[in-house]
N, C-alpha and C positions, 0 to 999 in steps of 0.2 A: 385846198389850202395846206393841209398836212402834207400832202405828197411834195408840194413846192418847198415847204420848211425842210422836209428830209433830204431834197435834193441840194438845197443851198448848204445844209450842214454837211453833207457828203462832199461837195465840191471844196468848201472851206478846209475839211479834214485832209483831202488829197493835196491841196496846196501847203497846208502845213507840214504834212509828211515829207513832201519833196523838199521844202525849205530845210526842214531837220536834216535830211539826208545830205543836203549840199553844203550847210553851214556849220553843222555840229558833229563831232566825232562820237563813235559808238560809246566811249566812256562817258562823255559828257551827257549823252542821252540817258544811259544807265543811271547816273547821278540825278539827274532831273526827274526820272521816273521814280527813284528810290524815294525822293522828297514826296512825290504824290502818293506813293504807296503809304507812307507814313501818315499823310494827311487822311487818307481813306480809312486806314486802321484805327486812328484816334476817334474818328467819327462814328465808325461802327462800333468800336467798343462802348463809347458814350451811349449810343442808342441802346445797345443790349442792356447795359446796366440800368438806364433809365426805365426800360419797359419792365424788367424784372423788378425794380423798386416799386414801380406804380402798381404792378400786380400784386406784390406781396403786401403793400399798404392797403389795397382794396380788400384783399383776403382778411387781413388782421382787423380792420375796421367795419367791414360789412356786417358782421354778426355781433351779437352781444357777448361779452367776456365769458359768461357762463356757458354759453352753447360752442364756444369757439373750437375747443378741443374735439368736440364730437363731429363738428362740420369739417374738420380736418380729415375725416375719414373719406369724404367725397372730393374734396378740391385736388388732391393728386390725380385721382382717376379722371377728373374733368380736364386737367391739363394735359395729360398724356393722350387722352382721346382727341383733343383739338390738335395736338402737334402730330400725331399719327395720321389723323385725317388730312392735315395740311400736307404732309409729305406724300401721301398716297393719291390724293386727288389734284393737288396743285403742282407740286414738285415733280412727282412720278419718277423719283430716283432715290437710291440709297445714299443718305448723308450722314450716316453713323460712322463712328471711328475716325473722327477728323484728321488726327495727326497720322494715323495709318494710311489715309488716303492721300496725304501729302507725300509721305514716303514713297508710296506707290507710284504716284505722279513722277517723282524724280528719278526712280530707278526703272520704270518700265513704260511711262506714257509721255516720255520727252518733256516733262515738266509742264504739261498741259492739264489744266483743271477747268471744269465745265464752268460756264459763266453764272449760271443759277447760284453757285456755292458763294457767290459775292453777297447774297442776301437770305438765301434759304435757311442756312444754319442759324442765323440771328433770329429769325421769326421762330423757327421750330424749338430752338433751346430757350428762348424767351417765355414761350408757352409752358414749356416742361418745367423749367426752374421756378417761373413766377407763381405756379399753382402748387409748388411744394416738391417737385421731382429731387431726389437726393443725389444730384449730380453737379458738375461745375459747368461754369460758362466759358472757361478758357479755351478748351479744345475746339468748340464751334467757332470761336473768334479767331483763332489761329487758322483754320481752314478758311474763313472769311478772307483774312488778310492774305493769305497765299493765293486765294483765287483772284483777288484783286491785282497782285503782282503778276500772276500768269497771264491774266487778260489784257493787262496794260502792255506786257512784253509782246503778245500776239498782235495787238493793235499796231505796234511799231515794227512788226516783222523781225524781231530779234532772233538770233540763232539760240540753239538749245542750251548752250552753256550760260548766255546772258538770261535766258528765260528761267533757268534753274536758279540763278543769283536773284532774280527778282521775286521768285517763290519763296526763297529764303528770307528777303526783305520783308515779304508779307508776314511771315511768321514772327520774325524779329519785331516789326511794328505791333503786331497783335499782341504779344506778350508784354512789350514795353508800354503799350497804351492802356491795357486793362489793369496791369499791377503798378504802373508808374515806375518801371524798373528798366531802365535803358541797358545796363550791363548784363541783366539776366536775359534780356530778349536777343542780344548777340550770342550769348552762351548757349542759349537754348538752341538755335539754329546750328552752331557748330557741334554741340554735344548730343542733342537728341535726334535732329534731322541727319546728323553725320554728314555734313557738306565739307568737302576738303577744299578749301579756299586760299588763295595766295593774299599776302598782305594787301596788295591792291585791290582785291576783290572785297575785302572786309570793309573797306571805306563806305561803299553803298549801304551796308548793314548798318553801320554807325549812324549814317545820315538818316535812314528810317527810323531807327531806335530814338535818336535826339527829337526828331519832328514829332513822333507819335507821343513822346513824353511830354514834351513843351506844350503841345495843343491840348492834352489831356489836363496839364496844370491850369490852362486857361479855363477849361470847361469845368472842371471839378475841385480845384485848388490844388495846393502843394502838399497837404497833410498826407502822412503815411496811412496805409490801410489799417494797420494795427500799431496805434501809438504805445511805444513801449520805453520804459524808463529803466535803464540798467542800474538797479539799486544796489545790487551786490557784484563787485569786480571780480575778475576771473582769479580764482584761487588755484594754484598749481595742484594741491593735494585733491581737488575733485576732478581732475582729468581722468583718472580711472573709472569714475562713474559715469562720466560722459562716454567713455569706451563701451561700458556695459549698457548704457542706453542705445548706443549705435548698434550692438549686437541685438538687442531687443527689437529695435525699429527694423533691422534687417530680416527678422523672422516674421515680423508684422507684415512687412512689404512682400515676403514670400507667400504668406497667406492670401494677401491681397491679390497678387498675380495668379496663383494656382486656384484660388476660390472663384475669382471672376471669370476665369477660362470654364471652369466647370458649370458655374451657373449660366453663363452665355451660351454654352452648349445645350443646356436644359431648356432654355427658351427658344433656342433654334428649332429644337425638335418638336416643339409644339405647332401642330399643322394647321392652326386657324387663327386669324388675326383677332378675333372676338375672344378666343380662348386665352391667347396671350395678354390681352388686355384685362380679362377677367382675373386670371392667375396673378400676373404682375401687379396690376393695379390694387387688388384686394390685399396682397401681400404688402406692398409699400404703405397702404393706408393703415394697416394693423400695426406695422412696425412704428409708423409715426405717432399712432395713437398712444402705445405703451412706452415709446421712446421718442418724445418730442424733439430732442436735438437732431434726429435724422432728417427733420424737415428742411428741404431746400439745401443750400450750399454748406451750411454749418459754421458761417463766419461768425455769427452771434456767439456760438458756443466757444469758439476759439478766443474771442474777445474777453469772454468771461473767464476763462482758465488763465490767460495771460494777465488779467486785472487782479487775479487773486480772489475772484468771486465764484468759486467752484459749486457751492451749494445751489446757485440759481439755476444751474443746468437741470436740476430736478423739477423746475416748475412745471405743472400740468401734468406731471407723470404719477404713476402709482408709487414711485420712490419718494414723493415729496416730504412724507412724514418722517422719513428715515434720513432726510439730509444731513442732520448733525451726527449720524453714526458713521464713523470712519470707514468700516468695512463694507457697509451697505453702499456708501457712495462710491468706493473702489469698484464694488460689483456692478453698480450702474454704469460706470465708465467702461469696465470690461465688456459689458453687454453692447455698449455704443460701438466699440471697436469691432466686435465680433459680428454684429448685424448690419454694420455700414455697408459691407460689400453686397449683402443680399438687398438692401434698399437701393443701392446703384444699379445692381444687375436688374432688379425688378423694373426700374425705371426705364432704362435703355431697352430691356428685353421686351417690355410690353409696348414699345412704340414711341418712348420718349427719346429726346436728343439731348446729349450732355457729354461732359468729359470727366476724366479722372484726376485732374489738377486738384480741385477742391476736396474730393474725397480722400486723396492721399495726405493732403496737408491736415485736413481734420483728424483723420486716424492717428497721424503723427503727433499732434498736439495733445490728443487725449492719452495716447501711450506714454509720451514723455511725462506728462502730469502724473500718471499713475506710478511710473517707476520712481520718480523723485519722492512721491509722497509716501510710498510703502517703505522706502529706505529711511526716511525721516521718522515714520511712525514706529519703526523697529529700533530707533534711537542709535543707529550705525553711525550717522554723522548728521549735520543739518545743511540740506542742499536747498537752493533757491528753486522753488517748483516753476516759477514762471519761467525761468531761464531755461529749465529743461523742457518745459512745453513748447517753447520757441524752437529749441534745437530739435525736439522730436519731429516738428514739421519738416525740417530739412532731411531728417533721417529717413522717414518713410517715402518721401518724394524721391531722394536720391536712389533708393532701393527699387521702387516701382518703375521709375523712368530711366535707371542706370545712368544717373546724371548728378554726381556729386557737385561738380561745379555750379551748375545752374541752380541747384537747390540751395546751395551755401549763399550765393550772391541774392538770390530771390528773397529769401528769409531776412538777410541783413537790409535789403532795400525796402521791403514792404513794412518792416517794423522800426527801421532806424537803429536796430540793435547791433551796430557795428563794433560796439565794445566786446561783444561776444563772439566775434568772427572765428577765433581759433576754436572755441567749444563747438559752434555750429559746424565748422569743418570737420572736427573730429568726429562727430556724431555722423555726418553725412558720408564721409569716407568709410568708416567702420561699417555702417549699414550696406553700402555699396559692396564692399568686400564679402560681407556676409552672404548677401544674396547671390553674388556671382558664383559662389561655390556651388550652388544649387541651379541657378538659371543664367544661361550665357547671354540671353537677350532680354531687353526691356518689354513690358507689356504691349507697347506700340509696335516694336519690331518683330515680336514673336511670330505673328502671322505671316509676314512676308518672309521671315528667315526660314520658316517651314517649306515654303513654296521655292526657295532659292531666288527671291526677287528682292533682296535687301541690298540697298545701296549703303555702304559702309565706308569706313576710313581706309579699307583695303584698296588702294587706287588700281592695282592690277585687275581685281575683279570688277570694278567699277567700268574700266575701260571697256572689258569684254562685253559688259551688258549694253554699253553704248554703241558698239559696232553693229552696222546694219550689214548682215551677210548678203542679202538679196541684191545690194549695190555691187558686190564683189563677184558675183556668179558670172562665168563666161558663157554666154548663150549663142555664140555665132560659130560653134564648131559644126563642121559638115557631118551629118549622121548617114550611116549606111545600114542596109538590111540584111539579115541573115542569109537570104538566099542569093545575094550578089556573088558573081564570080570574082576570082583574084584579078582577072583582067579589068573588070569594072573598078576595082579598087585602085589599081595602078593609075587608070585614067584620072581618078579623083585626086590621087597623090600628086600628079603632075601640075594640077591647078592649085593646090593647097599649100599653105606654109605652115601647117600643124602636122605634128607627128602622132597625134592621138585621134581615134575616131570612135565615137559611141555607137553601138550597134542597137538600133531601135526598130521595133515592130509594133504597129498599132499605139505609138506614142509611149510605149513601155521598154525600159532599158533592158536588153537581153544579155549583153556583155560588152567587152571593149576590145578594139583592135589597134595595136601600134605598130609603127614601122619595124620596130625590133622583132615583132611576132612574125613578120613576113620577109625579113631581110634575106633569108636563105633561099627563098623561092620567088621573090618579086622580079628577078632578072632571068627567070627560066620560062619563056613563052609557052612551053609544052604544058604548064600547069594552069595557064590563064583561064581555061574553059572547065577544067576538071575540078579544081578546088574552089570550094564555096567559103564564104565568110563564117558561117556556122562551125566550119571545120577548124578555122584558124583562130577565132576570137578566144578571149579568156574572160573569167569571170572577174567582177570588181573585188579588189582586196578589201575594201570597205565602202560603204555608201554614206553619204550625207544626206540627212532628212531636212527638208524645209517644209514650212507650214502649208497645208493645203487650204489656202484662204477661201476659196469658193466653197468646198465642202464645209469647212468649219463654220462660215456664215450660214450655210443652209442648216446645220445642225442647231446653231444659236438661235436661228429664226423659228426653229421647230421647238426648241426649249422655251423660248418666249412665248410663243403661242400657247404652249401648255401651261405656262405659269399664268397667263392671263386668264385662261379657261378656269384654273383652279381658284384664282382670286375672285372671279364672278361668283363661284360657288360658295365663297367664304373659307376656302381651305388655304392654309400656309404651307410653304414648302419646307419639308423636313431637312434636317442636316444630312441624313443618309442619302436622301434623293439628290441634294445638292452635290455630294461627294460623287455619286455615279454619274451625274451630268459632267463633272469635271473630268473624271476618268474618261469618259467618252470624247470629250473635246480634246483630251491629250493625244488620242490617237491621231489627230489631224495636226498636231503641233510639230515644230522642228527641233533640231538639235540646238543646244545653247553653244555659244562660242567656246566656251571650256570643253565641251563634248567634242567639238570639231577639232579642236587643237590637240586633244588626246588621241583622236583617230590618226591625224597626221603623224604624231609622234610614234605610235604604235606600229602603223604601216611603213613608214620610212618613205611613203610616197610624196611626189611632188604635185600631183594632180589627182582629185578625188570626184567621182561622179555624184551629181545631186539629184535627188529624185523627191517626188512627193511621198509623204509618209503613207503607208498601207497600200496605196494604188500602185506604186513604184513607177509612176509616169516620170519620165525623163524630163529634166529641167535644163542641165547645163553641167559645167565642171567648175570646180573651185580649186585655185591655185594657192598652194602653201605660202609662196612668196607674196601673193596679193594680200593674203589675210595678215601676214606679219607686218608688211609695209603699212597697211591701213592701221593696225594696231599701234605701231610705232609713231605714225603721224598723229593719231587722236591723243596718245599719251603726251606727245610733245605740245599739242595744242592746250591740253588741259593743264599742263604745267607752266604755261605762259602767263607772264604778268598781265 
């Protein structure tokens, strides 16, 4: 029965697919799919938020108020254990660093994202955050949305450019849906994922953003996430203080980025899953016990600061008795900012799943509140602390993500604080300029940039990354052997229309022979038997290396088996071991397009031999004209409306 249903569904899908190909243009298909992606993103965001809310409610009501804070010592560990077990035994794949995975898929994996990412991140992050993990739900839902877009595109067999656009639609819909912020969704895709799109290509992003936002309105209402009333209008004399806040937020974001990287490296070097859970879980629980605002996403703390109820953030903490002491309250806030990255890193490092959206907003809000409060307490001037708390959210987010426009519109959309638009933008841009002095890439892009795998707004580099060199290699050249005589070569030349001949023995390239090399003797029969190819050939001016796929897969399989054996014994893979394995795999990797072009430029050659790296096994020849023509065609295709 089930087999019959599957067969009928398959036949129906094939008919629908053929009808779409016949009656609908590619642009119309993309628009329709963009709408479906928006629907999927809104539903996924609603499911994620609902599960988190249910788990939060269960945790907050399952125990008596007197014991609640002590039981918080256990709940984060339970959540991380459930999430890590789900990933290890059900998903069996790494689903962390959601936005980085999307950027990698765009730059290196032809915009293909695995199907399980359409649901796995929702489940894992729900368990993590619902039980108190100190991370955000936004990055997992962005990965979910992008996976929906990628897999819908694959289902309709779209080309790489359109698939990339649908991945962007997924990210747009996810941000728009979870924040009810359509403009932010579009800007996030353009600014953070760094997609270079034409005006015509932006239309699907807008369709997805509107669809996801409207459906979210129907599901959860039209209210802003943080209701904000701009009680104090923009005062020009306060702008310098917003600039000062931007500088503070820039350094806070620098601390966030560098501190997160170091803590992440620390957890990677722990060689056991159980040790990671013990160290990370205990650290997180202790931090939450002493500093309760670190529990979960931290949006309750943000609401309290924006509402002017700063004292309430000390509830259930050791600072509660000092909540009316200004400097003790400031100290508590500074401890929150300082330890937030420890709580976030402990959550993800010990096996939880979550993102940095919420932590950056959280740290920014607290930083902005403290900055304005200290200035007011010193009687320098009278600043509206709620306005500065709101602007601080944009500042730290802009610094961490290198996205001043995204952060500006996000804060305006989720708070309704459009009256503070100039102030928010001032803080965001100042923070961005500050951190760019020290860090050229966002926290998301840093890992890919270090490997040279980052898709950026530099269209020349993007085109180079998308070129498939294997398709350009000329593999039909006639090969000759070193022991062949000149007469044998002349006979081959008579039947060939090429002027270059690779000299190969046992599949290994030994040299190159061109007609120019033998022009002075090829018409002298007395040399036909006496001269050998090995006497006439020349060495290659440069070699182009291509990936040794078979050997690389062999080594990857060996590494995977070793990892599986270590996991059975309860050992984790250390960062140093991973680096050694990556270096070993590099031995079988090929040249990048940039490296190939540099070799052509340096040698002035029109053709270069292509061999497997390390083994020097001959593959074929690569023509400079062919590479440049393919580059030009792809550049033109990417620039088309």
